[in-house]
C-alpha positions in Angstrom: -79.4 116.0 40.3 -81.2 117.9 37.2 -80.5 115.6 34.0 -78.9 117.0 30.2 -81.7 117.9 28.3 -81.9 119.0 24.2 -81.8 122.3 25.0 -79.4 124.8 26.7 -79.8 125.5 31.1 -78.3 128.6 31.4 -78.3 128.6 35.3 -75.9 125.7 34.8 -73.7 125.9 38.0 -75.3 128.1 40.4 -77.1 126.4 44.0 -80.0 127.2 45.2 -81.3 126.7 48.4 -85.2 127.0 49.0 -86.7 126.8 52.6 -89.7 126.3 50.5 -93.6 124.6 51.6 -96.7 125.0 49.8 -96.6 126.4 46.1 -95.6 130.2 46.1 -92.0 129.2 47.0 -91.7 126.1 45.0 -92.7 127.5 41.7 -90.1 129.6 41.5 -87.7 127.4 43.2 -88.7 125.1 39.9 -88.4 127.1 37.1 -84.7 127.7 38.0 -84.2 124.3 38.1 -85.5 123.6 34.9 -83.4 126.0 34.0 -80.4 123.9 35.4 -80.3 125.3 38.9 -79.1 123.1 41.0 -81.6 124.1 43.2 -81.6 121.8 47.3 -84.6 122.0 49.3 -84.7 121.6 52.4 -87.9 120.1 54.1 -88.7 119.7 58.1 -86.9 116.7 58.9 -89.4 113.4 59.1 -92.5 115.8 57.7 -91.3 116.8 54.7 -93.1 120.0 52.8 -97.0 119.3 53.7 -97.9 120.2 49.7 -97.2 116.2 49.2 -100.4 114.8 51.0 -102.4 117.8 48.8 -103.5 115.2 47.8 -103.3 111.2 46.3 -103.7 112.0 42.4 -100.0 111.0 40.8 -99.6 107.8 41.4 -100.3 108.4 45.3 -98.8 111.2 45.3 -99.3 115.0 45.3 -100.0 116.4 42.5 -99.1 120.4 43.2 -95.7 118.4 44.2 -94.9 116.5 41.2 -95.5 119.2 39.5 -92.8 121.7 41.3 -90.5 119.8 42.6 -89.3 118.2 39.9 -85.1 118.3 39.6 -84.7 119.2 43.1 -83.1 117.7 46.1 -84.3 117.1 49.1 -82.3 117.5 52.7 -84.8 116.6 55.7 -83.6 119.5 58.8 -84.5 120.3 61.9 -83.5 124.1 62.6 -83.7 123.5 66.6 -80.7 121.1 65.9 -77.8 122.9 66.4 -76.0 119.7 63.4 -78.7 120.6 61.5 -78.5 124.3 61.9 -74.9 124.3 61.1 -74.5 122.3 57.8 -77.5 124.6 56.4 -75.3 128.0 57.8 -72.6 126.4 55.2 -75.1 125.5 52.9 -76.4 129.1 52.3 -72.3 130.5 52.6 -72.1 128.4 48.9 -75.3 129.6 47.8 -76.1 131.9 45.3 -80.4 132.0 45.6 -81.4 131.7 49.2 -85.3 131.5 49.3 -87.8 130.6 52.0 -91.4 130.6 52.8 -91.5 130.6 55.9 -93.9 132.6 58.6 -92.7 136.6 58.4 -90.0 136.7 61.2 -89.7 132.3 61.6 -86.3 132.0 59.8 -84.8 135.5 61.5 -85.7 133.9 64.5 -83.7 130.7 64.1 -80.6 132.7 62.7 -81.4 133.1 59.6 -82.2 136.6 58.7 -82.2 137.6 55.2 -80.0 140.9 55.6 -77.2 138.7 57.9 -76.8 136.3 54.9 -76.4 138.3 52.8 -73.5 140.9 55.1 -71.8 137.0 56.0 -72.5 136.5 51.7 -72.1 139.7 49.5 -73.5 138.2 46.4 -75.9 136.0 47.6 -79.5 136.7 47.0 -82.1 136.3 49.0 -85.8 136.1 48.3 -88.7 136.6 51.2 -91.8 135.3 50.1 -94.7 136.0 52.7 -98.3 136.6 52.4 -99.0 140.0 52.7 -95.0 142.1 53.0 -93.4 141.6 56.6 -94.7 145.5 57.7 -97.9 146.4 58.7 -100.5 145.3 60.5 -101.6 141.8 57.8 -97.5 140.4 58.5 -98.6 138.7 61.2 -102.4 137.2 59.5 -101.6 133.5 57.5 -102.7 133.8 53.7 -103.3 130.1 52.6 -104.5 130.7 48.6 -108.2 131.9 48.6 -107.7 133.9 51.8 -105.7 135.9 49.4 -108.1 135.5 46.9 -110.7 136.9 48.7 -108.7 140.2 50.6 -107.6 140.9 46.9 -111.4 141.5 45.5 -109.6 138.7 43.4 -113.3 136.9 44.2 -115.6 140.2 43.7 -114.6 140.2 40.1 -114.7 136.6 39.9 -117.9 134.3 39.5 -121.5 135.2 38.3 -123.7 137.7 39.3 -124.9 135.7 42.0 -121.8 135.6 43.7 -118.3 136.2 44.2 -115.8 132.9 42.9 -113.1 130.8 43.4 -110.7 130.6 40.5 -109.7 127.1 40.5 -106.5 126.4 41.2 -103.8 128.3 43.2 -103.7 131.2 41.5 -102.3 134.2 44.1 -99.0 131.3 45.0 -98.1 130.9 41.0 -98.3 134.4 40.2 -96.5 135.4 43.0 -94.0 132.2 42.6 -93.6 134.1 39.3 -93.2 137.2 39.7 -90.8 136.7 42.3 -88.9 134.2 39.7 -88.1 137.4 37.3 -86.9 138.7 40.4 -84.3 136.8 40.4 -83.4 136.7 36.8 -83.0 140.0 36.6 -81.3 140.1 40.4 -78.2 136.9 39.1 -77.2 139.5 36.4 -77.5 143.2 37.7 -74.9 140.5 40.1 -73.3 139.6 37.2 -72.8 143.4 36.4 -71.9 144.5 40.2 -71.0 141.8 41.8 -73.6 142.3 44.4 -76.2 140.0 45.2 -79.8 141.9 46.9 -82.8 141.4 48.7 -86.3 140.7 47.1 -89.5 139.9 49.5 -92.7 139.3 47.2 -96.2 138.5 48.9 -98.8 136.6 47.3 -101.1 139.9 48.3 -98.6 142.3 46.3 -98.7 139.7 43.5 -102.1 139.6 43.2 -102.9 143.4 43.5 -100.8 143.9 40.6 -103.0 141.4 38.6 -105.8 144.0 39.4 -104.3 146.9 38.6 -107.5 147.1 35.5 -110.7 146.4 38.0 -108.4 148.5 41.3 -108.4 151.2 38.5 -111.7 151.0 36.7 -113.2 151.7 40.3 -111.2 154.2 41.2 -111.9 156.1 38.1 -115.7 155.7 37.6 -117.0 154.5 41.4 -118.5 151.3 40.6 -116.5 147.8 40.5 -116.8 145.9 37.1 -119.6 143.3 37.5 -119.6 140.0 38.1 -121.0 138.4 34.6 -119.6 134.5 34.2 -118.2 134.0 31.0 -119.3 137.3 29.4 -117.4 140.5 29.6 -117.8 143.7 31.4 -117.6 146.6 28.6 -118.2 144.6 25.4 -121.3 142.9 23.5 -121.3 140.1 22.4 -118.6 138.4 23.9 -119.7 135.2 25.8 -120.4 131.8 26.1 -123.8 130.4 24.4 -124.8 126.5 24.2 -124.9 125.1 20.3 -128.0 122.5 19.4 -126.0 119.1 21.0 -125.4 121.5 24.3 -121.3 122.1 23.6 -120.2 125.7 25.5 -118.5 127.8 21.9 -117.4 131.1 24.1 -117.2 134.9 21.3 -115.5 137.1 21.4 -116.5 140.4 19.2 -114.1 143.1 19.3 -114.8 145.3 16.3 -117.6 146.8 14.0 -116.3 144.4 11.8 -116.3 141.3 13.7 -120.0 142.3 14.2 -121.2 143.1 11.0 -119.3 139.5 10.0 -121.4 137.5 12.9 -124.1 139.3 11.3 -124.1 138.0 7.4 -122.2 134.8 8.1 -123.2 133.3 11.4 -126.7 134.0 12.0 -127.3 135.1 8.2 -128.5 138.6 8.8 -126.8 140.9 7.0 -129.1 143.5 8.5 -128.8 143.3 12.2 -126.2 145.8 12.5 -128.9 148.5 11.0 -131.4 147.4 13.7 -131.9 149.7 16.9 -130.2 148.3 19.9 -128.0 146.5 17.8 -126.4 149.4 16.0 -123.0 149.7 18.6 -120.9 148.1 21.1 -122.3 150.9 23.6 -125.5 150.1 22.2 -125.2 146.4 22.8 -123.9 146.6 26.4 -126.6 148.3 27.2 -129.7 146.2 25.7 -126.9 143.3 26.7 -130.1 140.4 27.6 -131.8 140.9 24.1 -128.3 141.6 22.2 -127.4 137.8 24.0 -130.6 136.1 23.6 -130.7 137.3 19.7 -127.1 135.5 19.2 -127.9 132.2 21.4 -130.7 131.8 18.9 -128.7 131.6 16.4 -126.1 128.9 17.9 -128.8 127.3 19.2 -130.6 126.4 16.3 -126.6 124.4 15.0 -124.9 121.4 16.1 -121.2 122.6 18.2 -119.1 121.5 14.4 -121.3 123.6 12.2 -120.8 126.6 14.2 -117.4 125.4 14.3 -117.8 125.9 10.3 -119.5 129.0 10.0 -117.8 130.7 12.9 -114.2 130.1 11.2 -115.9 131.1 7.9 -117.0 134.7 9.8 -114.0 134.3 10.9 -115.1 134.8 14.4 -112.5 134.4 17.3 -113.7 131.5 19.7 -113.3 128.4 21.4 -115.0 125.9 23.4 -115.5 125.5 27.1 -114.0 122.4 28.0 -114.0 120.7 30.6 -110.5 119.7 32.5 -111.4 116.0 30.6 -111.3 118.9 27.3 -108.1 119.6 28.4 -107.1 116.6 28.9 -107.6 115.4 24.9 -106.8 119.0 24.1 -104.7 119.1 20.4 -102.8 122.9 21.6 -101.3 120.6 24.7 -98.0 119.8 25.1 -96.9 117.4 28.1 -93.6 116.1 28.8 -92.7 113.5 31.7 -91.0 113.7 34.6 -89.8 110.9 37.2 -91.3 109.7 40.9 -90.4 107.5 43.1 -94.3 105.6 42.3 -93.3 105.7 38.5 -93.3 108.7 35.7 -95.3 111.3 35.7 -97.0 112.9 32.4 -97.6 117.2 33.1 -98.3 119.8 31.2 -94.9 121.4 29.8 -93.7 124.4 30.6 -94.8 127.6 28.6 -91.3 129.1 27.1 -90.0 127.1 24.2 -86.7 127.2 22.8 -84.9 127.4 19.7 -82.1 125.2 20.6 -84.7 122.4 22.2 -87.0 121.6 25.0 -85.5 120.8 28.4 -85.8 117.7 29.8 -87.2 117.8 33.5 -85.2 116.6 36.1 -87.0 114.1 39.0 -89.8 114.7 42.0 -87.7 113.7 45.0 -88.7 111.6 47.4 -88.8 113.0 51.6 -84.9 113.4 52.5 -83.8 111.6 49.4 -80.8 113.8 48.7 -79.6 114.0 52.7 -77.2 111.5 53.2 -75.1 113.1 50.4 -75.5 116.6 50.6 -74.5 116.1 54.7 -71.4 114.5 53.2 -70.8 117.3 50.6 -71.3 119.9 52.8 -69.5 117.7 55.9 -68.0 120.4 58.5 -64.3 121.0 59.5 
């Protein structure tokens, strides 16, 4: 059950039933649970969500599972068992939201097609999450996150010139789950006006294609894909990472000519540099990027990390240190919240949204089928 926190819980009283696994659907339902919805996570009996075994980093538990399954109740079901299918039907009949991210068509073949569920429960909001949508030649394709990073073109604009790169976490899954969460909130608002639920479908590919609009439009407008240039910017210079004398990496962002002039005068101590050919405008600097970056890099290489920070602050230049995950772990801006698990408490990064009436407490992470007996008793037939 979700605990009472200091902040309001606007979705309290709503029931979400989620036939979920991996990352995308659990992302959506975790956010609903944070807001107070009761989320019953339906898992394969005896096996559970395979994300439980992605790693053993959190007190012997999966880091993905701990992060995305706080505040939920776990129910193990076997959809080949008639009694379990009947229980699921009773759960959905009482639900406000039903989420599933099994293979396209799998739930329909099991007798739980979303349109049929909404016909039986007109206030129900159904959410079908897939890899590439439910129609077309890609519908049956397996769609793990990195595969979608590749198929969507994301990998082609990520990394260094030497080759494509992977975004270092499940960005396609998380994008899809976050978009599905927003769509559920819209549908709940609409239901409050009309009294009617609706169907929502969201795919990993569609979610990432939406985020890829700028590279897509750039390519279709110019005939050229944005170049992969690591931590540099394809159309602004200087905008990239430079190494300090003591080995730190500092990323600077020069957005206009005023900032460029301040960087030259205060940081590089070369106020005349903006008048030099190849350095006079952003267009010239982008065309002359190798020379400009090398010149700016010399300025950073003469200074230590602390000196660089002091001079960049004096010049009012936007910058950030290129941290490893160890840097994130100790970052002064990192907010944490503790979630309880069967193996003890885990401190995770706090949800991004903050509310004026206080931070919300996050519920515990369930063991497999932890709430099965109670749910079966509560939703018993007859």
